[in-house]
C-alpha positions in Angstrom: 22.5 -1.8 0.6 21.9 -2.0 4.3 22.3 -5.2 6.3 18.5 -5.4 6.6 18.3 -5.3 2.7 20.7 -8.2 2.5 18.5 -10.3 4.8 15.4 -9.3 2.7 17.3 -10.2 -0.5 18.1 -13.6 1.0 14.4 -14.2 1.3 13.2 -12.5 -1.9 15.5 -14.3 -4.4 14.7 -17.9 -3.4 11.0 -17.2 -2.7 10.2 -15.3 -5.9 12.6 -16.8 -8.4 13.1 -20.4 -7.2 10.3 -21.5 -4.8 7.5 -19.8 -6.7 8.3 -21.3 -10.2 9.0 -24.7 -8.7 5.8 -24.6 -6.7 3.9 -23.6 -9.8 5.3 -26.5 -11.8 4.4 -28.9 -8.9 0.8 -27.6 -9.2 0.5 -28.0 -13.0 -1.8 -31.0 -12.7 -3.6 -29.8 -9.5 -6.6 -27.6 -10.4 -7.7 -27.4 -6.8 -4.3 -26.2 -5.7 -4.2 -23.6 -8.4 -7.7 -22.4 -7.3 -6.4 -21.9 -3.8 -3.4 -20.0 -5.1 -5.5 -17.7 -7.2 -8.0 -17.1 -4.4 -5.3 -16.2 -2.0 -3.6 -13.9 -4.5 -6.9 -12.0 -4.9 -7.6 -11.9 -1.2 -4.1 -10.6 -0.5 -4.8 -7.4 -2.5 -6.2 -5.9 0.8 -2.6 -6.3 2.2 -3.6 -6.6 5.8 -5.8 -8.6 8.2 -6.9 -6.4 11.1 -5.4 -3.0 9.9 -3.0 -1.5 7.5 -0.3 -4.1 6.8 2.5 -4.9 4.3 2.4 -8.5 3.0 5.8 -8.3 1.4 9.3 -7.0 1.6 10.8 -3.8 0.4 14.4 -3.2 -0.7 16.0 0.3 -0.4 13.0 1.5 1.6 12.7 5.3 2.1 9.8 5.6 4.5 10.3 9.3 4.9 9.7 9.9 1.2 6.2 11.1 0.4 6.1 10.0 -3.3 3.9 7.1 -4.6 6.8 4.6 -4.4 9.2 4.3 -1.5 11.4 1.4 -2.4 11.6 -1.8 -4.5 8.5 -3.6 -3.4 8.1 -7.4 -3.6 4.6 -8.4 -2.4 3.9 -12.0 -1.5 0.8 -12.2 -3.8 3.2 -11.5 -6.7 5.0 -14.7 -5.7 1.7 -16.5 -5.9 1.1 -15.0 -9.3 4.5 -16.3 -10.5 3.6 -19.7 -9.2 0.2 -19.6 -11.0 1.9 -18.5 -14.2 4.3 -21.5 -14.2 1.4 -23.9 -13.2 -0.6 -22.8 -16.3 2.3 -22.5 -18.6 3.6 -26.0 -17.9 0.3 -27.7 -17.3 -2.1 -26.1 -19.8 0.1 -24.4 -22.4 -2.7 -24.4 -25.0 -4.1 -20.9 -25.0 -1.5 -19.5 -22.6 -0.4 -16.0 -23.4 2.5 -14.0 -22.0 1.0 -10.9 -23.5 -2.8 -10.8 -22.9 -4.8 -8.1 -24.8 -4.2 -4.8 -23.2 -0.9 -5.7 -21.5 1.1 -4.3 -24.4 -0.6 -0.9 -24.0 0.1 -1.0 -20.2 3.8 -1.8 -20.8 4.0 1.0 -23.4 2.7 3.4 -20.8 5.3 2.2 -18.4 8.1 2.5 -21.0 7.0 6.0 -22.0 6.8 7.1 -18.4 10.3 5.8 -17.7 11.7 8.1 -20.4 11.2 10.9 -17.9 14.2 9.5 -16.0 16.5 11.6 -18.1 15.1 14.7 -16.2 14.9 13.0 -12.7 17.0 14.7 -10.0 17.1 11.3 -8.3 16.8 8.5 -11.0 16.7 5.8 -8.3 13.2 7.1 -7.4 12.1 6.6 -11.0 13.5 3.0 -11.1 11.5 2.3 -8.0 8.3 3.3 -9.8 9.2 1.4 -12.9 9.9 -1.8 -10.9 6.5 -1.5 -9.0 4.4 -0.8 -12.1 6.1 -3.3 -14.4 6.3 -6.1 -11.8 2.6 -5.7 -11.2 2.0 -7.1 -14.7 2.6 -10.6 -13.3 -0.8 -10.3 -11.6 -2.5 -9.6 -14.9 -0.7 -12.5 -16.7 -1.5 -14.9 -13.9 -5.2 -13.9 -13.7 -5.7 -13.9 -17.4 -4.3 -17.4 -17.9 -6.2 -18.8 -14.9 -9.6 -17.3 -15.7 -10.7 -19.2 -18.8 -14.3 -20.1 -18.2 -17.5 -18.5 -16.8 -17.2 -20.7 -13.7 -13.6 -19.4 -13.1 -14.9 -15.8 -13.3 -17.7 -16.6 -10.9 -15.2 -18.1 -8.5 -13.3 -14.8 -8.6 -16.5 -12.9 -7.6 -17.1 -15.3 -4.7 -13.5 -14.7 -3.5 -13.9 -11.0 -3.7 -17.3 -11.2 -1.8 -15.4 -13.0 0.9 -12.6 -10.4 0.8 -15.1 -7.5 1.2 -16.8 -9.4 4.0 -13.5 -9.5 5.8 -12.9 -5.9 5.1 -16.4 -5.1 6.4 -15.6 -6.8 9.7 -12.4 -4.9 10.0 -14.3 -1.6 9.3 -16.9 -2.4 12.0 -14.1 -3.1 14.5 -12.4 0.2 13.8 -15.6 2.2 13.7 -17.4 0.9 16.7 -14.7 -0.6 18.9 -12.0 1.9 18.3 -14.1 4.9 17.5 -12.4 5.8 14.2 -14.2 8.7 12.4 -13.2 8.1 8.8 -12.5 4.4 8.7 -9.6 3.1 6.6 -9.8 -0.6 7.1 -6.6 -2.4 6.1 -5.7 0.6 3.9 -3.3 3.5 4.7 -6.1 6.0 4.1 -9.9 6.0 3.7 -9.9 7.3 0.1 -8.0 4.3 -1.4 -10.4 2.0 0.6 -13.4 3.8 -0.9 -12.1 3.6 -4.4 -11.2 -0.1 -4.0 -14.8 -0.8 -2.7 -16.3 1.1 -5.6 -14.2 -0.7 -8.1 -15.1 -4.2 -7.0 -18.6 -3.2 -5.7 -19.9 -2.3 -9.1 -18.6 -5.5 -10.6 -20.4 -7.6 -7.9 -23.6 -5.7 -8.3 -23.9 -5.9 -12.0 -22.9 -9.6 -12.0 -25.3 -10.6 -9.2 -28.2 -8.9 -11.0 -27.7 -11.1 -14.1 -28.7 -14.7 -14.7 -28.3 -16.7 -11.5 -25.1 -18.6 -10.8 -23.5 -20.4 -7.9 -23.0 -17.9 -5.1 -24.8 -15.0 -6.7 -26.5 -14.1 -3.5 -23.2 -14.1 -1.6 -21.8 -11.8 -4.3 -24.7 -9.5 -3.9 -23.9 -9.4 -0.2 -20.4 -8.5 -1.1 -21.8 -5.4 -2.9 -23.8 -4.4 0.2 -20.7 -4.8 2.4 -18.8 -2.6 -0.1 -21.6 0.0 0.3 -21.4 0.0 4.1 -17.6 0.3 3.8 -17.8 3.4 1.5 -20.3 5.0 3.9 -17.9 4.4 6.8 -15.0 6.0 5.0 -17.0 9.3 4.7 -15.1 10.0 1.5 -17.2 12.8 -0.1 -16.3 11.8 -3.7 -16.5 8.1 -2.8 -20.1 8.5 -1.5 -21.2 10.3 -4.6 -19.5 7.9 -7.0 -20.8 4.8 -5.3 -24.4 6.1 -5.4 -24.1 7.2 -9.0 -22.6 3.9 -10.0 -25.2 1.7 -8.2 -28.1 3.8 -9.7 -26.6 3.5 -13.2 -26.2 -0.2 -13.0 -29.6 -0.8 -11.6 -31.2 1.4 -14.3 -29.3 -0.1 -17.2 -30.0 -3.7 -15.9 -33.7 -3.1 -15.7 -33.7 -1.5 -19.2 -31.7 -4.4 -20.6 -34.1 -7.0 -19.2 -36.6 -6.2 -16.5 -36.5 -9.5 -14.6 -38.2 -10.1 -11.3 -34.8 -10.3 -9.6 -33.7 -6.9 -11.0 -37.0 -5.2 -10.2 -37.1 -6.7 -6.7 -33.4 -5.7 -6.0 -34.0 -2.2 -7.3 -37.0 -1.8 -4.9 -35.1 -3.4 -2.0 -32.0 -1.3 -2.5 -34.1 1.9 -2.7 -35.5 1.0 0.8 -32.1 0.0 2.2 -30.5 3.1 0.8 -33.1 5.4 2.2 -32.9 3.8 5.7 -29.1 3.9 5.6 -29.2 7.6 4.6 -31.6 8.5 7.4 -29.4 6.8 10.0 -26.2 8.5 8.8 -27.3 11.8 7.3 -26.0 13.9 10.2 -22.5 12.5 9.9 -22.5 12.8 6.1 -23.7 16.4 6.3 -21.0 17.2 8.8 -18.4 15.7 6.6 -19.5 17.8 3.6 -19.6 20.9 5.7 -16.1 20.3 7.1 -14.4 23.7 7.6 -11.2 22.4 5.9 -13.0 21.7 2.6 -12.3 25.2 1.2 -8.6 25.1 2.0 -8.3 21.6 0.7 -9.8 22.6 -2.6 -7.5 25.6 -2.9 -4.5 23.4 -2.1 -5.5 21.0 -4.9 -5.4 23.8 -7.4 -1.9 24.8 -6.1 -0.6 21.3 -6.5 -2.0 21.1 -10.0 -0.4 24.4 -10.9 2.9 23.0 -9.9 2.4 20.1 -12.2 1.7 22.4 -15.1 4.9 24.2 -14.5 6.9 21.0 -14.4 5.4 19.9 -17.8 6.1 23.3 -19.2 9.8 23.1 -18.1 10.3 19.5 -19.2 8.5 17.9 -22.2 9.0 14.4 -20.6 8.2 15.6 -17.1 10.5 16.0 -14.1 10.9 12.3 -13.5 8.7 9.4 -12.6 8.1 9.4 -8.8 10.1 12.6 -8.3 7.2 15.1 -7.7 7.4 14.8 -3.9 11.1 15.7 -4.1 11.0 18.7 -6.5 8.1 20.5 -4.8 10.5 21.3 -2.0 13.6 23.6 -1.8 15.9 24.1 -3.5 13.7 23.4 -6.6 11.7 26.3 -7.9 8.3 24.5 -7.9 8.2 25.1 -4.1 7.5 28.7 -4.8 4.1 27.9 -6.1 3.2 26.6 -2.7 4.9 29.4 -0.8 3.0 32.1 -2.8 -0.3 30.4 -1.8 0.7 30.1 1.9 1.7 33.8 2.0 -1.5 34.8 0.2 -3.4 33.2 3.1 -1.5 35.4 5.6 0.6 32.5 6.9 4.3 32.2 7.4 6.3 29.8 5.2 8.2 27.0 7.0 10.7 25.6 4.6 11.6 22.8 7.0 8.1 21.3 6.5 7.6 19.3 3.3 5.0 20.5 0.9 1.9 18.6 0.0 1.9 16.0 -2.7 -0.4 16.3 -5.7 -3.6 14.2 -5.4 -4.9 14.2 -9.0 -3.6 11.1 -10.8 -3.7 12.9 -14.1 -1.8 16.0 -13.0 0.7 13.7 -11.2 1.3 12.0 -14.6 1.6 15.3 -16.3 4.1 16.7 -13.9 6.3 13.6 -13.6 6.0 12.1 -17.1 4.9 15.0 -19.2 2.2 14.9 -21.9 3.7 11.6 -23.5 3.1 9.7 -20.2 -0.3 11.2 -19.6 -1.5 10.5 -23.2 -0.1 6.9 -23.1 -2.0 6.3 -19.9 -5.3 7.8 -21.3 -5.0 5.6 -24.4 -4.4 2.5 -22.3 -7.5 3.0 -20.1 -9.7 4.1 -23.1 -8.7 0.9 -24.9 -9.8 -1.1 -21.9 -13.1 0.7 -21.6 -13.7 0.3 -25.3 -13.2 -3.5 -25.0 -15.6 -3.6 -22.0 -18.2 -1.7 -24.0 -17.7 -3.9 -27.0 -18.2 -7.0 -24.9 -21.3 -5.4 -23.4 -22.8 -4.9 -26.8 -21.7 -8.2 -28.3 -22.9 -10.7 -25.7 -26.6 -11.2 -25.3 -28.3 -11.2 -21.9 -25.8 -13.3 -20.0 -23.3 -13.4 -17.1 -20.6 -12.1 -19.5 -22.6 -9.0 -20.5 -23.3 -8.2 -16.8 -19.6 -8.7 -15.9 -18.5 -6.3 -18.7 -21.0 -3.7 -17.4 -19.7 -4.0 -13.9 -16.1 -3.7 -14.9 -16.8 -0.8 -17.2 -18.7 1.1 -14.5 -16.3 0.4 -11.7 -13.3 1.4 -13.8 -15.0 4.5 -15.2 -15.9 5.7 -11.7 -12.3 5.1 -10.6 -11.0 7.0 -13.6 -13.3 10.0 -12.8 -12.3 9.9 -9.2 -8.7 9.8 -10.2 -9.0 13.5 -10.9 -9.1 13.9 -7.1 -7.2 10.8 -5.9 -4.0 9.1 -7.2 -4.6 5.8 -5.5 -4.4 3.7 -8.8 -0.7 3.9 -8.4 -0.9 2.4 -4.9 -0.3 -1.4 -4.5 -3.8 -2.5 -3.2 -5.8 -0.6 -5.8 -3.3 -1.3 -8.6 -3.4 -5.0 -8.0 -7.2 -5.3 -8.0 -7.3 -3.1 -11.1 -4.8 -5.4 -12.8 -7.0 -8.4 -12.1 -10.0 -6.6 -13.6 -7.8 -5.6 -16.6 -7.1 -9.3 -17.0 -10.8 -10.2 -17.0 -11.3 -7.5 -19.6 -8.7 -9.3 -21.7 -10.4 -12.6 -21.2 -13.8 -11.2 -22.2 -12.1 -9.8 -25.3 -10.7 -13.3 -26.2 -14.2 -14.8 -25.5 -15.8 -12.3 -27.8 -13.3 -13.0 -30.6 -13.8 -16.7 -30.3 -17.6 -16.4 -30.3 -17.5 -14.1 -33.3 -15.3 -16.5 -35.2 -17.6 -19.4 -34.3 -20.6 -17.4 -35.8 -18.8 -16.6 -39.0 -19.3 -19.2 -41.7 -16.1 -20.8 -43.0 -15.5 -20.1 -46.6 -14.9 -23.1 -48.8 
């Protein structure tokens, strides 16, 4: 460990493992304090105020590494999650769960993925990924145990509407004051920002179109802010996914119950969407006609082919978080890239690192083999099934609308994951874990409601 790591460790140990638990216990009888902690935990998923930031500390940082994990990350909103866990565990132990529905499947996926460490050229890189993914589960545990009522869930939506409003202001600053073409907000890249906005945007739209609740109009504004953000990223897949998701939610909402609010919002959004398209159509067309699109598409196929070779060579993959290492010399998978480069009439430069696979599913296949990929698919399908089951079970209500929004947002992100691997990145992963927690809470609510409807046998 470097001297800088010892300084970081001197902060991490007392903050995460002493101050956070003690602070949580101090808040066990303070619901307002817990609400502030939860709200701040959710807001900090954007991990920056006026641009890309890093609200946390990293041990063993390898900034030059191009993999999806570059060290042992300790983000400050994880400390808030730990505090919230202890506050709920000690103050409201009834109903507290260390293993919410769905978390077991997530941890199984992490465990199966970690088996690939036996093939990893650098096992330390795999331990980094395991630490990040497993430690992220504290977000789910905290969110699940805090969000117990409809009002709690509605508070979450208001927090995220505020978060997207802040992100919207940052995007405007970067776009119009700094002249950025593809705006990335507080994210490292525009694609993660687009996927984050799609994920939460669908949840806010579906919920705001349901029965009125406190702050519903503000939540609807949060969706509109998300739409403007996606347009500003000029992510081709993001634009298509956001449009498809919004149309799908509007259509299903009207079919479910054609209220005046839903019909009015459908008409209003059609007008707003048309005006927005007219104002930005030239930029969008230019983005879709970008001369680099063909080469980018070909390169994606090359990266996917390298993953297939890794899975063919090693049943458990070549090691979690080791892809960016083994696609370069002296490993043979670099040849897949070099053949493509030579085929385009270009000279190979072995001193330049090769590109990293962008498909999340091919990344899992290459690094963790078919066992890791299958365990991930099972996990996300179980979550979607629970959302769908809640959607069918609850009548016209806030809960039904919330389930629709989460199912749509997650499904769109899973489809877009064929092109982007951002669900392994901290900002998107953390928000996804909160929504996974809400899915678990809706599952518990469904079970309790079903039990209440079932007559007790004498």
